PAMAR-196926 format. One record per residue (C-alpha): residue in one letter; x, y, z. Coordinates in steps of 0.5 Angstrom, whole numbers, padded with zeros to 4 digits, always signed. Layout:
! PAMAR-196926
aXYZ/...
END
This chain:
! PAMAR-196926
x-0019-0003+0090/x-0025-0005+0094/x-0032-0005+0091/x-0036-0001+0097/x-0031+0004+0098/x-0031+0007+0091/x-0035+0012+0088/x-0034+0016+0081/x-0030+0021+0084/x-0025+0016+0088/x-0025+0012+0082/x-0023+0018+0078/x-0018+0020+0083/x-0015+0013+0084/x-0014+0013+0076/x-0010+0019+0076/x-0006+0017+0081/x-0004+0010+0078/x-0003+0014+0071/x+0001+0019+0074/x+0006+0014+0078/x+0007+0010+0071/x+0009+0017+0068/x+0004+0017+0063/x+0003+0024+0060/x-0004+0028+0061/x-0006+0023+0066/x-0012+0027+0069/x-0015+0027+0062/x-0013+0020+0060/x-0016+0017+0067/x-0022+0021+0065/x-0023+0019+0058/x-0023+0011+0061/x-0028+0013+0066/x-0032+0016+0061/x-0032+0010+0057/x-0033+0005+0062/x-0039+0008+0066/x-0042+0013+0060/x-0042+0019+0065/x-0040+0025+0062/x-0038+0031+0066/x-0044+0034+0067/x-0047+0028+0070/x-0040+0027+0074/x-0040+0034+0077/x-0048+0033+0079/x-0047+0026+0083/x-0039+0025+0084/x-0041+0020+0090/x-0045+0015+0085/x-0043+0008+0087/x-0039+0004+0082/x-0040-0003+0081/x-0035-0009+0082/x-0036-0010+0074/x-0034-0003+0073/x-0029-0002+0077/x-0025-0008+0075/x-0026-0006+0067/x-0023+0001+0069/x-0017-0003+0072/x-0016-0007+0066/x-0016-0001+0062/x-0011+0003+0066/x-0007-0003+0066/x-0007-0002+0058/x-0005+0005+0059/x+0000+0004+0064/x+0004+0000+0059/x+0003+0006+0054/x-0002+0003+0049/x-0005+0009+0046/x-0011+0012+0049/x-0014+0012+0042/x-0013+0004+0041/x-0016+0003+0048/x-0022+0007+0046/x-0022+0004+0039/x-0023+0011+0036/x-0021+0018+0035/x-0024+0025+0033/x-0022+0028+0027/x-0025+0034+0023/x-0031+0034+0027/x-0033+0026+0026/x-0031+0020+0030/x-0026+0015+0026/x-0025+0008+0028/x-0018+0006+0030/x-0014+0000+0032/x-0007-0004+0032/x-0004-0003+0025/x-0007+0004+0023/x-0004+0010+0024/x-0008+0015+0029/x-0011+0021+0026/x-0007+0027+0028/x-0011+0034+0029/x-0005+0037+0025/x-0007+0033+0019/x-0014+0037+0019/x-0010+0042+0015/x-0009+0038+0010/x-0016+0037+0009/x-0017+0044+0010/x-0012+0046+0004/x-0015+0041+0000/x-0022+0043+0000/x-0020+0050-0002/x-0018+0047-0009/x-0025+0043-0010/x-0031+0045-0013/x-0035+0039-0013/x-0034+0035-0019/x-0026+0033-0019/x-0023+0026-0018/x-0019+0026-0012/x-0014+0020-0010/x-0011+0019-0003/x-0005+0015-0002/x-0003+0012+0004/x-0010+0013+0006/x-0009+0009+0013/x-0016+0010+0017/x-0019+0014+0011/x-0020+0020+0015/x-0017+0025+0010/x-0021+0022+0004/x-0027+0020+0008/x-0027+0028+0011/x-0026+0030+0004/x-0032+0026+0001/x-0037+0028+0006/x-0035+0035+0005/x-0036+0035-0002/x-0041+0029-0004/x-0040+0030-0011/x-0033+0029-0012/x-0030+0022-0014/x-0026+0019-0008/x-0021+0014-0008/x-0016+0012-0003/x-0010+0007-0003/x-0006+0004+0002/x-0001-0002+0002/x-0003-0005+0008/x-0010-0009+0008/x-0010-0008+0016/x-0011-0001+0015/x-0016-0001+0009/x-0020-0006+0013/x-0021+0000+0018/x-0022+0005+0013/x-0027+0001+0009/x-0031+0000+0016/x-0030+0008+0017/x-0033+0010+0010/x-0039+0005+0011/x-0040+0007+0018/x-0040+0015+0016/x-0044+0013+0010/x-0038+0016+0005/x-0038+0013-0002/x-0030+0012-0003/x-0027+0007-0007/x-0021+0003-0003/x-0015+0000-0007/x-0009-0004-0004/x-0002-0003-0007/x+0004+0001-0006/x+0003+0008-0008/x+0001+0008-0015/x+0002+0001-0016/x-0006+0000-0017/x-0008+0007-0019/x-0010+0008-0027/x-0013+0014-0030/x-0012+0021-0029/x-0014+0025-0023/x-0016+0032-0021/x-0012+0032-0015/x-0008+0028-0011/x-0007+0028-0003/x-0002+0024+0001/x+0000+0024+0009/x+0006+0019+0007/x+0011+0016+0012/x+0016+0022+0013/x+0020+0020+0020/x+0027+0019+0018/x+0029+0012+0021/x+0034+0014+0026/x+0029+0018+0029/x+0023+0013+0030/x+0027+0010+0036/x+0027+0017+0040/x+0019+0018+0039/x+0015+0017+0045/x+0013+0009+0047/x+0006+0010+0045/x+0008+0011+0038/x+0015+0008+0037/x+0012+0001+0040/x+0005+0001+0038/x+0004+0005+0032/x+0005+0002+0025/x+0012+0003+0023/x+0010+0002+0016/x+0006+0008+0017/x+0012+0012+0020/x+0018+0010+0017/x+0020+0015+0011/x+0027+0012+0011/x+0034+0015+0011/x+0032+0022+0011/x+0024+0022+0011/x+0024+0024+0004/x+0023+0017+0000/x+0016+0017-0001/x+0016+0024-0003/x+0021+0023-0008/x+0017+0017-0011/x+0010+0021-0011/x+0013+0028-0014/x+0016+0024-0020/x+0010+0019-0021/x+0004+0024-0020/x+0005+0027-0026/x+0003+0021-0030/x-0004+0021-0026/x-0006+0028-0026/x-0009+0032-0031/x-0005+0038-0033/x-0007+0044-0028/x-0008+0038-0023/x-0006+0039-0015/x-0001+0035-0011/x-0002+0036-0003/x+0002+0033+0002/x+0003+0033+0010/x+0010+0034+0012/x+0015+0034+0018/x+0016+0041+0021/x+0023+0041+0018/x+0021+0039+0011/x+0018+0044+0008/x+0023+0047+0003/x+0026+0040+0001/x+0019+0038-0001/x+0017+0045-0004/x+0024+0044-0008/x+0022+0037-0011/x+0016+0039-0013/x+0019+0045-0017/x+0024+0041-0020/x+0019+0036-0023/x+0014+0041-0026/x+0010+0044-0021/x+0008+0051-0020/x+0004+0056-0015/x+0008+0051-0010/x+0007+0054-0003/x+0008+0051+0004/x+0003+0052+0009/x+0003+0052+0017/x-0001+0049+0022/x-0004+0052+0029/x+0003+0051+0032/x+0006+0056+0027/x+0010+0050+0024/x+0011+0048+0017/x+0005+0042+0015/x+0003+0042+0008/x+0006+0043+0002/x+0002+0044-0005/x+0003+0045-0012/x+0000+0045-0019/x+0002+0040-0024/x+0004+0044-0030/x+0007+0040-0035/x+0002+0039-0041/
END
C-alpha cells in the first residue's frame, strides 16, 4: 500500500478486501473497527471527509492489525476491549471475551437483588458480571472468584477502572470461599470437550480452554456447584447459571434434585435457553 494513494475510504476498502479474502466473518465491520482504532475517526467524521489522507504510520499500524485479524486473533483481543452491559471492559489473552447473551444473567440476577445482599460470582473471568451487578446495585457486597490469576488480574483492572468495589479471590470454585451468601451467580465452562475442536478458530485457538471446557458432557461444573452451593447460601438464597442452549432441562433437574425450588429456565433474545435459576430451600 503506497502512502500517497491512500485515503480513509481507500484504506477501509483495502482492509475489507483483505479480511474477506482471508475468510474473516463480518469483514466489513471488523475492518471498520480496526480503522477507527488507528485513526480515531468515527462514522460521522468518516462520511464527512472520506478522502482525508492517511499517514504512513497510520497505514502501517492498520496493516499490522489486519494481519492479526487475518490470523483469526479475535477482534476484542486486538482492540483490548469489549462492550458489556453498557460499559467497556478490558480483555486480553487468557480471559474469556464477554458475550452479549451473558447480559441476560446480569438482568435476571438484578431482579433478585434489593441492595444489601452478599453476592458471589464464581468463574468471574473478566469480572464483567459481578462488576456490572455492583455498579447497578452499589450497596451489595460483591465477591468474584476464579482459578486463573491471569483472568483475575484483568478483573481487578476492570473493577478499578470502572470504580467498582469488588473483592476478588483466586481458587477453584468454592475452594477459597468462606461464609454465606444471599446469591451465587456463575457463567462456568460448559462446552463439552469434544465440541471445542469444532468451534471457530477465534474461540478454539485463542480463547482460554480453561474457561470453555465443561469436560465430557459440559455439565461437570454445574454438578459440583449445585451440590456445594448449599453450604454457602443462606436459606432462601438464589443460585443462577448461564448455560449452553441445550442444557436447560439437565441443569434445572440437577437443581431440583439438590433442594432448589422455583427453578426456572430463561431464554435469551435468540429464543435459546440461556439462564437457569433456583432458590435454595434446605433449611
